[in-house]
C-alpha angles and dihedrals in degrees: 000000000000090000091055094051091048090052094052099076089063090068090055091062113129125020115353123240112267124229090248091055091048093052090046091052093048092050089049091051091049092049093049091050089048091050090052092047092050090050094050096044091048089052094047099046103028098035112165098004125114093009095140091220113179118195115234093249096049127087134198126227089261092053092050089048089054090049087053091048089052090052093046092054091050090051097043100036093100097050104032113105094219091056094038098051106024119015101035094047089047092051089047094050094048090044089054093054092046090045091054095054092042091051090049097048109019119019139354121253087249090072096251117128091241113107126212087249114037126227094268092050090046093053091045093050095045091046091051091049091049091052093045095053098030133011144286093274094057089043092056090046089053093050093049098046097046090046089050087056086067091050091052089053088242104103094114093046090046090048092052089050092046091049093051090047091051091049094048094046092048093052091042092055094045089057102026105051096050090047090048090050090052091049090049096054100034123057089197093058090044092055090050096044100044100068090046090053091047090054094046092051092046092059116086114242091245091065096065093064105067100053092041091050087051093053104032100024120230127303141076094311094056089046092054093047090050090049094049092052092048096043099044102079098068097052090043092050097045094043089053091045093050094053093043091049096065110114115262093227089057091052090046091052089053093049091050088063090060099251119165122233092259092049090049091051095046100041103032119012100044096044092048092046093046096104092049091049092052088051087055090052088052092053094044091049092053092047088048092056091047093051096044091057091049091046087071083093088071093047099271106161122232144058093334090059091055091049093049094050090046093050092048091052092039089238097160096179097054090042091055094046093051091038088056089053092053090050092050093050089049090053092050094048092047095048094046095050092042090052089050089052091052092049088052091063115104110267095012094122094046090053092050125102094245125060119231093258095045091046090051090052093049092047092050092049090047091048090054089051091047092052089051092053090047090055090049091052091053093052108034121063096216090054093046099048120030109249112261092214089067093053109119093166095107091050090052092048093044092051094048092049091050091049092047090049090049091050094049093046099043098033096036091111093055099038096040092044092051093044093049092046095054094040098048098032101042116002099048095047093046094046088048088053090058102035098041096048112097108262094233091054095047093044091051091049091050092047092051092048089051091051089051093052102039112005133238096326092057092043090053092050091046094048090050091051092049092048090049091052091049092048091051087063094236105102095124094048088047092055089050088055091043092052092054092043094050094048089048094050091048088058091042092054092046087055091042093054096044098047096028091056090047093050092044093051097041127047092195091057089046093053091047097048101034094077092050092049090048090052089048090055092048095060115092114242094248093068095060092068094061105070094043091050085062092049105039105016125228111327143107092268089062090054092049095051090047089050091052093051091045096051100036097081096060092045092048093049094046091048092047091051090049094051093044090050094060110109111264088219090066093048091047091050090054093048093046089052089061101262118155119232089259091051091048089052098042100037103032118016101039096044092047091047093050094115091050090050089052090050089050088052091050093052093040090053091053092051092044092050091051092048099044089055091051087050088072083087090070101040108289112143131206125067093344094061089051092053094049092045089052090058093050102039121045090200090068096036091114092052090050092050090048089050090055091053089048090056089052092053092044090050094049090048093052094042095052096047094049091046091052089049089055092051097044119111119265122232110224129203115246122196 
């Protein structure tokens, strides 16, 4: 006990907590306890009443109105001026660009699966580009991976995916970099753009598809437009951040020489922000790949389409084979853009093995060889279409399916028992606690909790979101999604604390785990469903487990950075006072990293929410099921569109509450 009391003064380091802060924290605790009591009492005494449950086959008046709106758009698309002069030409322009790249890499405009540039030429060109913007290592990786697509029997599908990613990234950069530059040099533009970007990044990727399919129909053009909207925020933010991060004294020195605004931007700000801009390109490229695969739900061709069909038919082998292709493409795109970012650093070229002149000679020679291989691929059939006798894709799919069947047969007792225990013992009771509580009681409890955490402003935003969800007629389905999301984030935060603390306290553990976490964040969300489908089958438990694995890396990394960022002096003082390692963690590091933990919960919730929705493809219910059903059946399109809006409001609600929790004052122990 004496050790504990000696360790406590460390927590009081820094400014003490004022009496006003203590009263505010006490009031917050009382309000949170009151909200929890209201929820439990409402559940106990009004169980099963006022739940606003809506059967899957039933529609509200709003859903029917949205169905009528969908029909009206279909009937008036040809004659409406907005479609005639704005939306249809835009769709046509984007479709033309996408069609060009698909014709070059995937299939000719005649409909034959023979691209303008055959598989050998495509591999050669992409390898040369990887070498030009990166280095020899990423060039070899590119050559091996794109050749392996052929052995998988997926070269055409991979080429379609790559063509759509290239189209989306090109359009994203054309719009995003200029907007980011404007936001970087103009505070007024920054204030206008920031809340829009916040809203765009709060929305799960799934939600973009339904309204865009309504306006632009389904197909590659709609997929590219959705991808551009989803992938634009990272490059806009990082471009603006790079320009604004230039030291003020450097800018003042430039201005003292009489440079104009354009000259300062061209000669100073853009060159110094180059590395940050390239990092933004990396993030937007990875977001584009993730979105292009999900856009298979609106008929985007490529690897995502193969995964969707395989998931719908529960063909684990084909899903794993195509999912592996998506992972490999993500790794290539990430490594190439990362290498480009490193080359953009000042002095990177001087520190390289090749001088500028030697590198130019090597690139020129490689370009001549590349053009020769392109010509071969345009004239020789085996170089244009990957030889079928080298296709080992069916063997990979068959082997994986056999292994999946063996696992489900021989480990059924373990996997099924674990799944049933969690579902019956934890998931069902918690979901019932949300879905069977009267909506007005639960809404009031959530609003009170929001007021306790963030005051009247947050309570007003929360109440608005809750009212919007109720008016959309999907309260019960929203609670199903919320139950899965909250359970998943609890497990994510446990993993985040356990592994994040270990990484933050040990550089060896950090070095060992960081590459795995980076690889985990590189994989598109779709891919996480595949292995757990083989283990647990198609059900909501599979979706929750996949969501946990998908969201855990970001929570672990944020927690690790927060623990590592605590002043070593504070930790040394705690150790010198006699605290054990556990006491240092529980009494010093975790309390001081509370805001970082809240940020980890915020980001983890956004990842979980996106993944639980995607989990509808393997049997998860709730809003995700409504969205997917809206894509498949025109009779419930309005309900699917309303479900997408409900996801947006749920995401905003969770995002604002967790952000407020991160910003809330911390009560410190005072000896």
